[in-house]
Backbone as a ProteinNet text record, in pm:
[ID]
protein_1_A
[PRIMARY]
XXXXXXXXXXXXXXXXXXXXXXXXXXXXXXXXXXXXXXXXXXXXXXXXXXXXXXXXXXXXXXXXXXXXXXXXXXXXXXXXXXXXXXXXXXXXXXXXXXXXXXXXXXXXXXXXXXXXXXXXXXXXXXXXXXXXXXXXXXXXXXXXXXXXXXXXXXXXXXXXXXXXXXXXXXXXXXXXXXXXXXXXXXXXXXXXXXXXXXXXXXXXXXXXXXXXXXXXXXXXXXXXXXXXXXX
[TERTIARY]
4678.2	4535	4463.5	4377.2	4306.2	4203.2	4164.2	4062.7	3929.1	3851.7	3715	3625.1	3495.7	3405	3281.8	3244.7	3125.4	3024	2911.3	2802	2714.5	2697.3	2627.8	2559.6	2449.3	2388.4	2484.7	2470.7	2558.3	2567.1	2456.9	2454.5	2546.8	2591.8	2679.4	2827.1	2858.3	2995.7	3091	3058.4	3149	3173.6	3069.4	3086.2	3182.1	3176	3261.7	3406.5	3431.4	3570.4	3636.6	3561.7	3621.9	3629.7	3525.8	3523	3543.3	3548.8	3570.9	3459	3335	3218.9	3174.7	3197.8	3170	3054.5	2942.6	2822.9	2813.2	2816.6	2795.7	2652.4	2588.1	2453.6	2456	2355.4	2351.2	2302.6	2338.6	2285.5	2133.6	2079.2	1933.1	1870.2	1935	1884.2	1878.5	1988.2	1991.2	1892.9	1870.6	1772.1	1633	1595.8	1465.2	1457.5	1564.9	1570.1	1552	1618	1612.8	1480.5	1410.2	1278.5	1179	1215.5	1132	1161.2	1237.3	1268.3	1355.6	1436.2	1525.4	1654.9	1712.8	1837.1	1822.6	1740.7	1701.1	1771.6	1795.2	1844.8	1788.3	1676.9	1615.3	1693.1	1795.4	1879.2	2007.7	2007.8	2122.6	2146.3	2270.9	2302	2257.6	2222.2	2174.6	2252.5	2292.8	2346.7	2230.5	2194.1	2077.6	2120.8	2047.5	2073.9	1941.4	1926.7	1805.8	1840.2	1764.7	1788.4	1656.8	1666.3	1549.3	1505.5	1377.7	1328.3	1330.1	1381.3	1379.1	1509.9	1517.3	1636.9	1617	1710.3	1700	1739	1650.1	1676.2	1671.3	1770.8	1776.8	1735.1	1636	1588.7	1689.8	1728.2	1831	1785.5	1662.2	1616.9	1595.4	1532	1496.6	1599.5	1678	1773.3	1709.3	1578.9	1508.7	1531.9	1532.6	1553.1	1421.8	1391	1271	1311.3	1226.3	1250.5	1173.1	1245.6	1184.2	1170.8	1049.9	1025.3	1042.8	1164.2	1194.9	1344.1	1388.7	1530.1	1583.1	1713.9	1783.9	1851.7	1829.7	1889.3	1974	2091.5	2175.1	2187.4	2139	2128.6	2228.9	2303.4	2391.3	2308.5	2368.9	2299.5	2306.1	2211.6	2219.2	2209	2150.2	2141.4	2274.3	2367.8	2496.1	2613.8	2586	2693	2674.2	2775.8	2770.8	2854.7	2803	2872.4	2874.9	2979.5	2990.1	2997.5	2901.9	2891.6	2954.1	3050.8	3117.7	3118.7	3198.6	3209.7	3353.8	3390.9	3523.8	3519.5	3404	3387.6	3323.9	3377.2	3317.3	3228.1	3098	3003.2	2878.5	2837.2	2713	2592.6	2598.2	2486.9	2469.8	2581.1	2572	2522.4	2569.3	2520.8	2369.2	2320.6	2175.6	2103.4	2159.3	2096.4	2086.6	2186	2187.9	2122.9	2064.9	1988.4	2069.2	2190.4	2274.9	2352.8	2406.8	2496.1	2636.3	2659.8	2787.2	2852.1	2982.8	3057.4	3191.2	3226.8	3355.1	3452.3	3560	3667.1	3764.5	3784.7	3881.2	4006.6	4102.5	4221.4	4329.8	4305.2	4395.4	4312.9	4264	4180.3	4252.1	4385.8	4461.3	4442.2	4442	4419.5	4280.2	4180.3	4044.1	4036.5	4094.2	4088.9	4160.9	4274.6	4347.9	4264	4194.5	4108.8	3993.2	3935	3824.3	3873.1	3988.2	4043.5	4068.3	4124.3	4152.5	4023.5	3920.7	3792.4	3728.3	3741.3	3683.6	3754.3	3884.8	3960.1	3915.9	3855.7	3809.1	3672.4	3616.3	3485.3	3505.9	3497.9	3528.6	3450.1	3325.8	3241.6	3284.8	3363.3	3398.7	3546.6	3629.2	3769.1	3846.5	3802.3	3873.7	3810.4	3711.8	3643.6	3723.8	3706	3773.7	3711.3	3796.2	3748	3763.9	3652.7	3654.1	3657.6	3732.6	3733.7	3782.4	3691.6	3726.7	3608.1	3632.1	3520.5	3419.1	3294.2	3188.2	3202.6	3181.3	3181.6	3039.1	3023.5	2890.6	2879.2	2766.7	2749.3	2613.5	2602.2	2474.5	2404	2274.8	2200.4	2201.2	2226.3	2228.7	2362.9	2465.1	2597	2589.9	2677	2686.2	2731.8	2660.4	2686.1	2808.2	2846.5	2963.8	2952.3	3059.4	3057.1	3035.2	2997	2976.8	2870.9	2774.5	2665.7	2717.2	2836.9	2887.5	2972.4	2997.2	3087.5	3011	2969.6	2895.5	2976.6	3109.4	3191.2	3181.2	3180.7	3166.8	3025.5	2927.3	2789.4	2774.5	2835.2	2825.6	2892.1	2988.6	3065.2	3028.6	2905.4	2863.2	2720.2	2689.3	2554.4	2533	2407.6	2381	2423.9	2442.5	2492.2	2393.9	2272.2	2175.4	2226.9	2320.7	2368.4	2515.5	2565	2707.4	2747.6	2654.1	2687	2724.5	2687.4	2723	2872.9	2941.6	3085.8	3117.2	3045	3051.5	3180.4	3230.4	3340.3	3281.7	3308.5	3240.5	3341.6	3317.2	3392.3	3293.2	3330	3232.4	3299.1	3221.4	3264.6	3140.6	3161.7	3050.3	3062.9	2954.1	2953.9	2890.7	2914.2	2855.4	2893.5	3016.9	3068.6	2984.3	2925	2837.3	2911	3042.3	3117.8	3184.8	3153.4	3214.4	3167.8	3255.1	3225.2	3099.1	3009.8	2883	2779.9	2805.3	2706	2603.8	2532.1	2430.4	2305.7	2196.3	2070.5	2026.1	2000.9	1960.3	1811.1	1750	1608.9	1575.7	1471.3	1415.6	1293.6	1285.4	1176.5	1103.7	975	898.1	879.1	868.9	842.2	712.7	714.3	595.2	577.1	666.7	655.3	680.9	595	611.3	644.3	760.9	805	720.4	669	591.6	678.2	623.6	696.3	695.2	812.7	824.7	903.7	838.4	904.7	976.2	1104.1	1182.1	1282.9	1329.4	1433.6	1569.1	1652.2	1782.2	1889.4	1988	2101.5	2190.9	2264	2373.6	2490.4	2604.7	2722.6	2801.2	2817.4	2891.9	3033.4	3130.8	3271.4	3334.5	3421	3490.9	3638.5	3686.4	3822.5	3915.1	3866.5	3951	3942.5	4006.6	4004	4052.3	3968.7	4002.4	4024.2	4036	4044	4164.4	4276.4	4394.8	4381.8	4285.1	4266.9	4151.2	4079.8	3956.4	3950.5	3874.8	3838.7	3688	3622.8	3477.7	3447.7	3364.1	3321.5	3173.2	3137.7	2997.9	2960.6	2845.3	2797.7	2701.4	2731.6	2642.9	2533.2	2444.8	2336.6	2386.8	2510.6	2567.2	2627.2	2625.3	2678.1	2828	2895.2	3040.9	3079.7	3167.2	3209.5	3309.9	3289	3380.9	3429.8	3559.9	3620.5	3579	3537.3	3500.1	3626.2	3620.9	3736.6	3758.7
-7725.6	-7735.5	-7613.7	-7553.7	-7432.2	-7462.8	-7360.4	-7381.1	-7425	-7496.5	-7531.5	-7488.2	-7475.3	-7410.9	-7497.3	-7504.3	-7578.4	-7481.6	-7462.8	-7379.4	-7467.2	-7424.4	-7509.4	-7425.5	-7472	-7400.1	-7390.2	-7285.3	-7259.1	-7378.2	-7448.3	-7555.1	-7672.1	-7682.4	-7792.6	-7753.3	-7627.2	-7579.1	-7646	-7645.6	-7703.3	-7851.7	-7924.3	-8065.9	-8090.2	-8002.8	-8016.6	-7985	-7868.9	-7825.3	-7879.5	-7897.5	-7942.2	-8094.6	-8163	-8308.8	-8378.8	-8301	-8361.1	-8453	-8414	-8494.8	-8456.1	-8545.3	-8518.5	-8607.4	-8545.5	-8620.8	-8635.5	-8759.8	-8791.4	-8840.5	-8789.9	-8836.3	-8895.7	-8977.8	-9041.4	-8944	-8974	-8895.7	-8904.8	-9019.1	-9034.6	-8935.6	-8913	-8814.8	-8676.9	-8637.6	-8504.3	-8491.8	-8601.2	-8596.6	-8571.2	-8641.5	-8621.3	-8485.3	-8448.1	-8319.6	-8205.4	-8215.8	-8108.5	-8105.8	-8219	-8218.3	-8138.1	-8108.4	-8023	-7875.1	-7847.3	-7711.1	-7635.6	-7708.9	-7642.7	-7604.8	-7697.9	-7667.1	-7682	-7769.8	-7773.4	-7854.3	-7986.1	-8065.2	-8206.8	-8227.6	-8360.5	-8461.4	-8414.5	-8505.7	-8541.4	-8525.1	-8566.9	-8716.2	-8752.9	-8893	-8944.1	-8852.4	-8887.8	-8811.1	-8879.9	-8811.8	-8793.6	-8667.8	-8633.8	-8598	-8651.8	-8617.2	-8588	-8464.2	-8426	-8316.7	-8308.9	-8208.8	-8143.6	-8016.9	-7948.6	-8020.9	-8051.8	-8123.8	-8274	-8323.4	-8466.9	-8537.6	-8663.8	-8745.7	-8840.7	-8844	-8941	-9080.5	-9176.7	-9314.9	-9403.7	-9488.7	-9579.2	-9719.4	-9775.4	-9909.7	-10012.1	-10107.8	-10204.5	-10292.3	-10342	-10436.8	-10371.7	-10254.9	-10191.7	-10090.1	-10037.6	-9933.7	-9797.2	-9788.2	-9661.3	-9574	-9443.6	-9347.6	-9278.6	-9272.1	-9205.2	-9099	-8999.4	-8893.9	-8925.5	-8933.3	-8959.3	-8827.7	-8793.6	-8668.8	-8692.3	-8680.1	-8703.2	-8697.8	-8764.6	-8759.6	-8899.6	-8909.9	-9032	-9007.5	-9097.8	-9083	-9205.3	-9179	-9285.1	-9260.6	-9354.7	-9334.7	-9419.6	-9353.9	-9426.1	-9483.1	-9568.9	-9627.8	-9528.2	-9437.7	-9322.1	-9357.5	-9471.1	-9511.1	-9563.7	-9592.6	-9650.4	-9556	-9430.9	-9332.6	-9221.1	-9199.9	-9101.5	-8979.8	-8861.3	-8739.3	-8636.9	-8555.8	-8435.8	-8318.8	-8228.2	-8117.2	-7991.2	-7935	-7813	-7717.3	-7611.3	-7515.5	-7466.5	-7413.4	-7353.7	-7203.4	-7150.7	-7005	-6963.4	-6855.8	-6791.8	-6679.9	-6693.4	-6603.9	-6583.6	-6458	-6427.9	-6485.6	-6485.5	-6541	-6690.2	-6762.8	-6905.5	-6930	-6849.4	-6862.6	-6844.4	-6746.5	-6722	-6841.3	-6893.3	-7007.2	-7128.8	-7146.1	-7261.5	-7231.1	-7112.6	-7079.2	-7067.3	-7011.3	-6996.8	-6866.4	-6824.8	-6708.5	-6751.4	-6881.5	-6934.8	-7022.2	-7006.7	-7087.8	-7128.1	-7253.5	-7303.2	-7308.4	-7232.7	-7240.9	-7350	-7445.8	-7552.9	-7518.2	-7454.7	-7407.6	-7514	-7629.5	-7744.1	-7867	-7868.9	-7981.7	-8116.1	-8114.2	-8239.5	-8307.7	-8227.7	-8282.3	-8345.1	-8278.4	-8332.2	-8463.4	-8466	-8586.2	-8702.7	-8674.1	-8779.9	-8836.7	-8748.9	-8794.7	-8879.7	-8840.9	-8918.3	-9056	-9060.6	-9190.2	-9281.4	-9224.2	-9302.6	-9355.6	-9271.1	-9313.3	-9423.5	-9414.3	-9516.6	-9650.6	-9646.7	-9771.3	-9848.3	-9778.2	-9844.3	-9910.7	-9895.8	-9956.8	-10067.8	-10193.7	-10305.7	-10304	-10257.4	-10263.5	-10165.7	-10064.6	-9962	-9928	-9998.9	-9959.4	-9964.1	-10044.9	-10056.6	-9975.3	-9895.4	-9816.4	-9690.5	-9644.2	-9524	-9399.5	-9305.1	-9175.8	-9073.9	-9019	-8916.6	-8779.7	-8688.1	-8550.8	-8457.1	-8370.5	-8273.3	-8178.5	-8068.4	-7980.1	-8053.1	-8022.5	-8079.8	-8029.9	-8119.3	-8083.5	-8048.2	-7933.9	-7889.8	-7909	-7961.3	-7992.9	-7944.5	-7932	-7901.5	-8032.5	-8039.6	-8162.4	-8197.7	-8098.6	-8123.9	-8170.8	-8174.4	-8221.2	-8368.2	-8407.4	-8549.3	-8626.2	-8730.8	-8800.2	-8890.1	-8933.6	-9018.5	-9143.7	-9171.8	-9289.6	-9251.9	-9126.8	-9082.4	-9165.8	-9218.7	-9295.9	-9415.9	-9465.5	-9590	-9570.2	-9445.3	-9417.2	-9355.3	-9436.1	-9379.7	-9280.3	-9293.9	-9196.6	-9059	-9054	-8925.3	-8868.7	-8956.3	-8910.8	-8850.2	-8915	-8866.6	-8731.2	-8699.4	-8575.9	-8473.2	-8481.3	-8387.3	-8341.6	-8222.4	-8166.4	-8083.1	-8052	-7966.5	-7822.8	-7745.9	-7608.8	-7517.3	-7562.9	-7483	-7449.9	-7529.3	-7514.1	-7475.6	-7422.2	-7388.4	-7282.3	-7195.5	-7087	-7139.6	-7263.8	-7320.7	-7346.3	-7359.4	-7388.4	-7499.4	-7607.2	-7714	-7794.7	-7828.6	-7924.2	-8042	-8160.9	-8278.1	-8384.1	-8442.3	-8558.3	-8673.8	-8787.1	-8895.9	-9032.4	-9129.9	-9269.6	-9355.9	-9477.6	-9568.8	-9693.5	-9765.2	-9897.6	-9995.1	-10124	-10228.1	-10209.1	-10164.2	-10145	-10047.7	-9950.5	-9856.2	-9773.3	-9757.5	-9674.5	-9756.5	-9885.5	-9971.2	-9933.1	-9950.7	-9921.2	-9994.7	-9922.1	-9970.7	-10007.1	-9972.9	-10000.5	-9887	-9874.7	-9771.2	-9833.2	-9760.3	-9802.6	-9694.6	-9733.8	-9637.2	-9649.9	-9535.3	-9537.7	-9417.2	-9433.5	-9324.1	-9270.1	-9138.7	-9074.8	-8978.8	-8998.6	-8912.3	-8773.7	-8674	-8537.6	-8534.1	-8460.1	-8446.4	-8555.3	-8653.2	-8760.7	-8706	-8741.4	-8699.9	-8822.5	-8818.9	-8932	-8940.2	-9057.4	-9069	-9039.7	-8967.1	-8928	-9042.1	-9092.1	-9200.7	-9149.2	-9145.2	-9098.4	-9216.3	-9199.3	-9307.4	-9250.7	-9335.1	-9294.9	-9331.9	-9232.3	-9255.9	-9276	-9355	-9374.6	-9251.4	-9234.7	-9139	-9204.7	-9140.3	-9196	-9083.8	-9092.6	-8992.7	-9044.6	-8974.7	-9010	-8913	-8963.9	-8879.5	-8876.3	-8755.5	-8741.2	-8668.6	-8631.6	-8564	-8412.5	-8346.5	-8200.2	-8131.5	-8042.4	-7972	-7822.6	-7779.9	-7635.7	-7570.6	-7641.1	-7583.4	-7579.3	-7651	-7659.1	-7574.3	-7508.4	-7438.8	-7296.4	-7213.6	-7079.6	-7065.4	-7009	-6989.6	-6845.7	-6830.1	-6698.3	-6680	-6557.6	-6522.9	-6405.5	-6416.3	-6311.4	-6220	-6090.3	-5992.8	-5950.6	-5860.2	-5811.2	-5746.7	-5695	-5632.1	-5733.7	-5861.5	-5966.1	-5982.3	-5906.6	-5914	-6024.5	-6118.3	-6223.3	-6169.8	-6205.1	-6163.8	-6287.6	-6290.7	-6405.1	-6409.6	-6527.6	-6542.2	-6542.2	-6470	-6461.3	-6594.5
3087.4	3058	3114.5	3035.9	3076.2	3184.3	3262.3	3366	3306.1	3386.2	3350.5	3466.4	3438.4	3533.9	3558.7	3686.6	3726	3785.1	3715.6	3766.2	3855.3	3979	4074.8	4181.9	4238.1	4350.2	4467.7	4543.4	4657.9	4753.6	4773.5	4874.2	4841.3	4714.1	4676.1	4671.6	4693.7	4676.8	4774.9	4902.9	5002.3	4978.3	4943.1	4915.2	4800.4	4700.1	4582.6	4617.1	4676	4692.5	4819.3	4927.4	5053.1	5063.2	5016	5027.6	4893.8	4787.4	4656.3	4613.1	4643	4605.4	4464.3	4370.3	4229.4	4185.1	4151.8	4114.4	3963	3917.1	3776	3758	3654.2	3619.4	3479.3	3449.5	3318	3211.1	3087.5	2975.7	2971.8	3012.1	3014.6	3111.4	3223.9	3320.4	3256.2	3190.6	3131.2	3016.3	2944.9	2837.1	2893.8	2997.8	3060.9	3127.7	3195.8	3265.7	3168.1	3053.7	2957	2882.4	2877.5	2815.5	2898.6	3023.4	3106.8	3080.1	2973.7	2931	3032	3107.8	3201.6	3132	3058.9	2988.8	2837.7	2796.4	2658.4	2554	2567.6	2455.3	2462.2	2394.1	2397.4	2314.4	2241.7	2163.9	2236.8	2368.2	2447.5	2427.3	2392.8	2368.9	2233.8	2143.8	2009.6	1903.8	1798.2	1680.7	1583.7	1559.4	1478	1336.4	1238	1097.8	1029.3	981.3	908.6	809.2	702.5	599	558.8	522.1	467.9	340.6	331.2	213.9	229.9	342.1	368.6	338.8	380	360.6	243.2	147.7	38.2	86.8	69.1	108.5	-14.7	-30.2	-144.5	-101.9	-168.8	-139.4	-191.4	-106.3	-143.1	-259.3	-254.7	-355.9	-491.7	-492.5	-620.3	-667.7	-575.6	-612	-627.5	-604.1	-616.8	-493.4	-518.2	-410.3	-376.6	-249.3	-201	-99.8	-84.7	13.8	141	249.8	380.1	455.2	492.3	565.1	715.5	757.5	898	921	1024.7	1062.5	1089.8	1083.5	1121	1255.2	1350.3	1482.5	1515.6	1569	1623.1	1772.7	1851.5	1995.9	2071.9	2159.3	2250.6	2365.1	2443.6	2558.7	2674.4	2674.2	2763.6	2911.7	2945.6	3086.3	3139.8	3049.8	3090.7	3068.7	3037.1	3017.7	3119.4	3201.9	3310.2	3273.5	3301.3	3261.4	3374.6	3371.4	3454.3	3358	3366.5	3272	3331.4	3258.7	3299.7	3181.3	3190.4	3080.9	3073.2	2958.1	2942.8	2964.8	3006.5	3015.9	3148.3	3205.8	3323.3	3273	3292.2	3226.6	3310.7	3326.3	3397.8	3324.2	3191.3	3113.7	3140.9	3147.7	3176	3318	3412.1	3549.5	3554.1	3480	3473.6	3412	3301.4	3234.3	3326.1	3411.6	3501.7	3636.1	3648.7	3767.3	3894.2	3884.6	4002.3	3995.7	4107	4111.4	4152.4	4156.1	4203.1	4096.3	4080.1	3984.4	4046.5	4030.9	4079.4	3962.3	3971.2	3871.6	3914	3827.5	3854.3	3775.5	3842.5	3771.3	3761.5	3823.2	3808.4	3768.6	3643.8	3601.2	3607.4	3592.9	3597.6	3733.1	3838.4	3973.3	3982.6	3927.5	3929.1	3851.9	3732	3649.2	3716.3	3779.6	3849.8	3963.6	4034.8	4143.5	4094.5	3980.9	3924	3880.3	3813	3770.5	3890.5	3995.7	4115.6	4178	4182.2	4238.7	4155	4023	3935.6	3952.4	3976.4	3993.2	4116.9	4210.4	4332.1	4313.1	4194	4164.5	4061	4101.8	4012.2	3881.7	3885.3	3765.3	3657.2	3692.8	3594.2	3591.7	3666.4	3680.6	3549	3454.7	3327.5	3215.4	3248.9	3146.5	3111.2	2988.5	2941.3	3003	3044.8	3093.6	2981.5	2935.9	2831.5	2897.2	2839.1	2891.4	2781.3	2739.1	2635.5	2614.8	2543	2509.3	2421.4	2440.8	2358.4	2215	2119.3	1977.5	1936	1869.9	1825.3	1674.5	1629.9	1488.4	1438.7	1306.6	1242.2	1207.2	1233.7	1206	1057.7	972	828.8	776.2	863.5	820.6	781.1	686.9	653.7	777.3	810.8	936.5	928.8	806.5	792.4	877.8	954.5	1041.6	1188.3	1212.3	1350.2	1422.5	1347.4	1407.5	1486.5	1453	1510.2	1635.1	1673.5	1784.9	1902.1	1999.3	2112.6	2194.2	2194.5	2267.3	2203.5	2071.2	2001.4	2019.2	2017.9	2039.2	2178.2	2277.4	2415.2	2433.7	2346.6	2361.8	2255.2	2203.1	2099.6	2123.3	2071.1	2078.3	1952.2	1922.7	1807.5	1837.3	1732.7	1748.4	1821.3	1842.6	1917.7	2057.8	2107.8	2246.1	2253.2	2142.7	2134.9	2236.5	2274	2366.9	2505.3	2535.7	2665.7	2678.3	2563.7	2564.4	2665.6	2649.3	2749.3	2741.2	2857.7	2872.4	2948.1	2899.4	2954.8	2997.2	3114.1	3161.1	3166.6	3108	3094.7	3100	3141.7	3135.9	3117.8	3072.2	3050.9	3135.7	3148.8	3211.3	3112.4	3135.5	3049	2902.7	2879.2	2742.7	2660.3	2727	2657.3	2553.1	2567.4	2473.7	2363.9	2355.7	2254.7	2114.3	2016.6	1876.7	1832.2	1766.6	1711.4	1818.7	1942.3	2046.9	2049.8	1939.7	1921.9	1859.1	1867.1	1805	1708	1583.8	1482.1	1453.1	1420.6	1384.6	1297.5	1217.2	1138.7	1212.4	1223	1297	1204.2	1185.6	1096	1156.5	1069.7	1115.4	1195.9	1304.2	1386.3	1490	1489	1588.2	1728	1821.6	1960.7	2044.5	2106.4	2187.5	2314.9	2348.3	2472.8	2593.7	2686.5	2807	2907.6	2940.3	3036.7	3156.1	3270.8	3392.2	3456.8	3482.8	3541.8	3639.5	3729	3822.4	3764	3743.7	3682.8	3788.7	3752.8	3842.2	3841.9	3949	3948.7	4020.2	4018.8	4081.9	4147.7	4278	4353.6	4376.6	4319.1	4337.2	4435.6	4521.1	4617.7	4581.7	4548.3	4495.9	4592.6	4709.5	4807	4797.3	4890.5	4903.7	4775.7	4721.1	4596.6	4618.1	4742.8	4768.5	4701.9	4693	4628.8	4477.2	4425.5	4280.3	4229.9	4322.8	4285.3	4339.7	4269.5	4314.5	4299.2	4399.6	4393.4	4353.5	4250.8	4203.3	4232.8	4267.7	4290.8	4201.5	4136.8	4046.9	4121.7	4119.9	4181.3	4085.9	4128.4	4042.5	3913.8	3916.4	3797.1	3700.4	3737.6	3650.2	3655.3	3740.8	3750.4	3849	3807.4	3900.1	4001.6	4126.9	4233.3	4306.9	4329.2	4395.1	4541.8	4584.6	4724.9	4811.6	4920.5	5010.2	5081.2
[MASK]
+++++++++++++++++++++++++++++++++++++++++++++++++++++++++++++++++++++++++++++++++++++++++++++++++++++++++++++++++++++++++++++++++++++++++++++++++++++++++++++++++++++++++++++++++++++++++++++++++++++++++++++++++++++++++++++++++++++++

């Protein structure tokens, strides 16, 4: 398995590599966080479908087709899906985007995944839940949605192509059967609709997987953008 990278402020590096403190946050947290224009994806946890010129909708009773000026959204239960966001690329541009000069290279991801699985087994409420881990799939909102709307696991591991440059690798798990087939909510959203801003405190989950120093390398980006291995 190829290395994966965690962009993080310097103050969290020791906790990650020496104590194996892995912080998972909910998709709902990232959705709210990104609505503050820090990272930028208000469709986190949503499968978005929209087309130029509107969506053709067929009325069941009459069989007539109408054009709906808006989008179709399939939403996973974002408060019950926890994710760890990483990347498959070591990049000065990504470090800049995430507001840090420090990146942890995890050159033994298998060790990390094993530690996460072990930590989850110690939590009765989630020990039997599936652990997802793979590169994020990027899609165009105009693509035919097919049956993707019904799979919250696929929704949790996908984003629109607007964020493809992040080359994100994601580790995720759900609670309360959040990743079960068809455990989604669908809605039609008219063009120009502005979602009311609701400030809430989101849950997070800190897992301790043990010392990761043998599995990690810390890189620091200088003013020239060149990554240098920390001694």
